[in-house]
C-alpha positions in Angstrom: 82.6 122.3 118.9 81.0 125.3 117.1 80.7 124.0 113.5 79.7 126.1 110.5 78.3 124.0 107.7 77.7 125.4 104.3 75.1 123.7 102.2 73.7 122.0 105.2 70.3 121.6 103.7 71.5 119.6 100.7 71.9 115.8 100.5 75.3 115.3 102.1 75.0 118.5 104.1 71.8 117.3 105.7 73.4 114.1 106.8 76.4 115.9 108.2 74.2 118.4 110.0 72.1 115.7 111.6 75.2 113.8 112.6 76.9 116.9 114.1 73.8 117.6 116.3 73.7 113.9 117.3 77.3 114.1 118.3 76.7 117.1 120.6 78.2 119.9 118.5 76.7 123.4 118.0 75.8 123.9 114.4 75.1 126.9 112.1 73.7 125.8 108.8 74.3 128.3 106.0 72.4 127.4 102.8 70.8 129.5 100.1 68.1 126.8 99.5 68.8 126.4 95.8 67.2 123.6 93.7 68.5 120.8 95.8 68.4 122.2 99.3 65.3 122.0 101.5 64.5 122.7 105.2 62.1 119.7 104.9 65.2 117.6 105.5 65.9 119.1 108.9 62.5 119.4 110.5 63.6 117.0 113.2 66.2 119.4 114.6 64.8 122.8 113.6 64.0 123.7 117.2 67.1 122.0 118.7 68.9 124.4 121.0 72.3 123.7 119.4 71.1 124.2 115.8 70.5 127.4 113.9 70.0 128.3 110.2 70.9 131.2 108.0 69.5 131.4 104.5 72.5 133.0 102.8 74.3 132.7 99.4 77.9 132.0 100.0 78.8 134.5 97.3 77.4 137.3 99.5 80.6 138.6 101.1 79.0 141.0 103.6 76.7 138.3 105.0 79.4 135.7 105.2 81.6 138.2 107.0 78.9 138.8 109.6 78.3 135.0 110.0 82.0 134.5 110.9 81.9 137.5 113.3 78.7 136.5 115.0 78.9 132.7 115.1 82.6 132.4 115.9 83.0 128.9 114.4 85.8 126.5 115.4 85.4 124.2 112.4 84.0 124.8 108.9 82.5 122.0 106.7 82.3 123.6 103.3 79.8 121.5 101.3 77.8 124.2 99.5 78.0 123.5 95.8 75.9 123.2 92.6 76.5 119.5 92.1 74.6 118.2 89.1 76.7 117.5 86.0 73.7 117.8 83.6 72.9 121.2 84.9 76.5 122.3 84.4 76.4 121.1 80.8 73.1 122.9 80.1 74.0 126.1 81.8 77.4 126.5 83.4 77.3 130.0 84.8 75.6 129.3 88.2 77.7 126.2 88.8 81.0 128.0 88.1 80.0 131.1 90.0 78.8 129.3 93.1 81.4 126.7 93.3 84.4 128.9 92.5 83.5 132.4 93.6 81.5 131.2 96.6 84.5 129.2 97.8 86.7 132.3 97.2 84.4 134.4 99.4 84.5 131.8 102.2 88.3 131.5 102.0 88.7 135.3 102.1 86.4 135.7 105.1 87.8 132.7 106.9 91.3 134.2 106.5 90.2 137.5 108.0 88.5 135.8 110.9 91.4 133.5 111.5 94.0 136.3 111.5 91.8 138.3 113.9 91.9 135.2 116.2 95.8 135.3 116.0 96.0 132.5 113.5 95.3 129.4 115.7 95.9 125.9 114.2 92.7 124.5 115.7 90.2 126.5 113.7 90.0 124.5 110.4 88.5 125.1 107.0 87.5 121.7 105.6 86.7 121.7 101.9 84.6 118.7 100.8 85.1 117.8 97.1 84.6 115.0 94.6 86.5 112.4 92.7 85.2 113.8 89.5 88.0 116.4 89.5 90.3 113.6 88.2 88.3 112.7 85.1 88.1 109.1 84.2 90.4 106.3 85.6 93.4 105.8 83.4 95.6 102.7 83.1 93.4 101.0 85.7 95.0 103.1 88.5 92.6 104.2 91.1 92.5 107.9 92.2 94.8 108.7 95.1 96.0 111.9 96.7 98.7 112.3 94.0 96.5 111.7 91.0 96.7 114.6 88.5 93.6 116.7 88.0 91.8 116.2 84.7 88.2 117.6 85.0 86.2 117.0 81.8 82.9 118.8 82.4 81.9 122.2 83.7 80.9 120.8 87.1 84.1 118.9 87.7 86.1 122.0 86.4 84.3 124.1 89.1 85.2 121.7 91.8 88.8 121.3 90.6 89.1 125.1 90.6 87.7 125.3 94.2 90.2 122.6 95.3 93.1 124.7 93.8 91.8 127.8 95.5 91.9 126.1 98.9 95.5 124.8 98.2 96.5 128.3 97.1 95.3 129.7 100.4 97.1 127.0 102.3 100.3 127.9 100.4 99.9 131.7 100.4 98.2 132.5 103.6 99.1 129.3 105.6 95.6 128.8 106.7 94.7 125.5 108.5 92.7 123.7 105.8 92.0 120.2 104.7 90.5 118.8 101.5 88.6 115.6 101.1 87.6 114.1 97.7 84.8 111.5 97.9 83.3 109.0 95.5 79.6 108.9 94.5 77.3 109.2 97.6 73.8 107.7 98.0 71.3 107.3 100.8 68.6 109.2 102.6 67.6 112.8 101.5 69.3 112.6 98.1 67.6 114.9 95.5 65.4 112.8 93.2 67.2 113.6 90.0 70.3 111.6 91.0 70.6 108.0 89.6 69.6 106.0 92.7 66.7 108.1 94.0 65.6 108.8 90.4 65.4 105.0 89.8 63.4 104.4 93.0 61.1 107.4 92.4 60.4 106.6 88.7 59.9 102.9 89.4 57.3 103.6 92.1 55.6 106.1 89.8 55.6 103.7 86.8 57.8 106.0 84.8 60.6 105.2 82.5 64.0 104.8 84.1 66.5 106.4 81.8 70.0 104.9 81.4 72.8 106.9 79.7 74.4 105.1 76.8 75.1 101.4 77.5 74.9 101.9 81.3 78.5 100.5 81.7 79.8 103.6 83.4 81.5 102.5 86.6 81.3 104.5 89.9 82.7 103.8 93.3 79.5 104.1 95.5 79.6 105.1 99.1 76.7 105.1 101.5 76.3 108.6 102.9 76.6 107.6 106.5 80.1 106.2 105.8 81.1 109.4 104.1 79.8 111.4 107.1 81.8 109.2 109.5 84.9 109.8 107.4 84.4 113.5 107.5 84.2 113.5 111.3 87.3 111.2 111.5 89.1 113.9 109.5 87.8 116.6 111.8 89.0 114.8 114.9 92.3 113.3 113.7 93.2 114.8 110.3 96.2 116.9 109.7 95.9 120.4 108.3 97.3 120.9 104.9 96.5 117.3 103.9 94.2 115.8 101.4 92.2 112.6 102.0 90.5 110.4 99.5 87.2 108.8 100.7 85.7 105.8 99.0 84.3 102.4 99.9 85.7 100.1 97.1 82.2 99.4 95.8 82.6 99.8 92.1 79.5 99.0 90.0 78.2 99.6 86.6 75.3 102.1 86.6 73.1 99.5 84.9 73.8 97.0 87.7 72.8 99.6 90.3 69.5 100.2 88.5 68.8 96.4 88.1 69.6 95.8 91.8 67.1 98.5 92.8 64.5 97.0 90.6 65.1 93.6 92.1 64.8 95.0 95.6 61.6 96.8 94.7 60.3 93.5 93.2 60.7 91.9 96.6 59.4 94.8 98.7 56.7 96.3 96.5 55.6 93.5 94.1 54.0 94.6 90.8 52.5 92.7 87.9 55.9 92.5 86.3 59.5 93.3 87.3 60.3 97.0 87.5 63.2 96.5 85.1 60.8 96.7 82.2 60.8 100.5 82.8 64.5 100.7 82.0 65.1 102.8 78.8 68.5 103.4 77.2 68.9 107.1 76.2 71.6 109.1 74.5 74.7 109.3 76.6 75.6 112.4 78.5 78.1 114.6 76.5 81.7 113.9 77.7 80.5 111.2 80.1 83.4 109.9 82.3 83.7 106.1 82.0 85.0 105.1 85.4 85.7 106.6 88.8 87.6 104.6 91.5 89.1 105.6 94.8 92.1 104.4 96.6 91.2 105.2 100.3 94.2 103.6 101.9 95.6 106.9 103.3 92.5 107.6 105.4 92.1 104.0 106.3 95.7 103.6 107.5 96.3 107.0 109.0 93.0 107.8 110.6 91.7 104.2 111.1 88.5 104.9 109.3 86.8 102.1 107.4 83.5 102.0 105.4 80.9 99.8 107.0 78.1 99.5 104.4 78.6 97.4 101.2 76.6 98.3 98.1 73.8 95.7 98.4 73.2 96.5 102.1 73.3 100.2 101.2 70.8 99.9 98.4 68.5 97.9 100.7 68.7 100.6 103.3 68.2 103.4 100.8 65.1 101.7 99.2 63.7 101.2 102.7 64.2 104.8 103.5 62.5 106.1 100.4 59.6 103.6 100.9 59.2 104.8 104.5 59.4 108.5 103.5 57.2 108.7 100.4 55.8 112.0 101.8 59.3 113.5 101.8 59.8 112.6 98.1 56.3 113.9 97.3 57.0 117.2 99.1 60.4 117.7 97.4 58.8 117.0 94.0 56.1 119.6 94.7 58.5 122.1 96.1 60.7 121.9 93.0 58.0 120.8 90.5 59.4 122.7 87.5 63.0 122.1 88.4 63.5 118.4 88.8 65.3 116.6 86.0 64.3 113.0 86.0 67.1 112.1 83.6 68.6 114.1 80.7 65.6 115.3 78.6 63.1 114.2 81.3 61.3 116.6 83.6 58.7 116.2 86.3 56.0 118.2 84.6 
C-alpha cells in the first residue's frame, strides 16, 4: 500500500515507518522535525526506493494539499503530535496548535482528496492517540472504548480535542477513519527526556535520576514493537468508524520501572555502586495523573492481536538497544542540546 505517515521521524513514528518499509509498503514520511523528530532515526532506509520524506508542518494547508495530490496515499497513519506533558504545562500554545489545528488541516485535506476519489471505503485515515485523554483511572475500572474523556493537562486536552475532531468528521462527512488510543510506549529511538530513556541516559552519565513525587504513579507500559504490530493489525483488519484501545496489561509504578533499569544496568555495566543511588525525588508534576490502565480486550478478541513483550523483557531489550546505540543518544543530545529536558527543572546544558 501507499502509506502516508505524519510524524514518521518521531519515536513511535520511526518504528512505524521502519516496519512499514520492512512489510513492503511504499511510505511518505511527513515530519516538521521539531524537538523530538530526527532523520538520524531513519538513516537505514533513507535511500530505500519505497521511502520518501517531506519536511512539512502539518498546519501548512497548502503543502498538505499538495502532498495528498502528489502522493495519492491509500492509508494515513497520523502520529504527528507534540507529546511531552511537561512542555504543555510550561507552554501550551505549540502543543495545542499542532495537535488540534494540525489534525484539523489533515482531516480537511483528507476529505477533499477522498471526495475527489469518489469516497472509497478503502482509503483510511487512522488517528493514533493516547490513553491520557481519559485522565486517571477511577473506581479501579480500566480504560475501554466507552470510557468518558477527562483530560487533565494541556497535552491530554489537545489529544482529546483531536480525537473529537476525527469523530466529528466521521459523523459529519462520513469519512473512513479509525482511532486508536494506546498506553505508554517505550523502546528504541525514544527521545531522551521520557522516563525510560532518561533513566538509562542519566545513569550512564552519572547524573541524578529525577522521580516525580513519591514515584507511585502507575502506567500500563507497552513495548513499541507491540504497539506497531497492533497498528498494522488495525490497518489490515480494523473496521472504519471504530475505536480500539491498545495496551499490554503491564502496569507498574514509575519508581519500580526506574529501579528495574538500575538493576539491569548493574548487571550489564557494573559500577562501584548500584545506579539506584542516583535516584532523586523531586516535586511532583502539576496535575499529575495517578494511574493509567488499558482494557485491550476488543482488539485482542476482534482482531486477534496480542502483545508479545512483558515489561522485564522489554526493559532488557530497551537497555540493550541504548547500550548498543550510544552514538545515537549522543547525536540526539548534541542535535537538541538546549532543548532536552532531563526531568522537570533539569536540562542538558
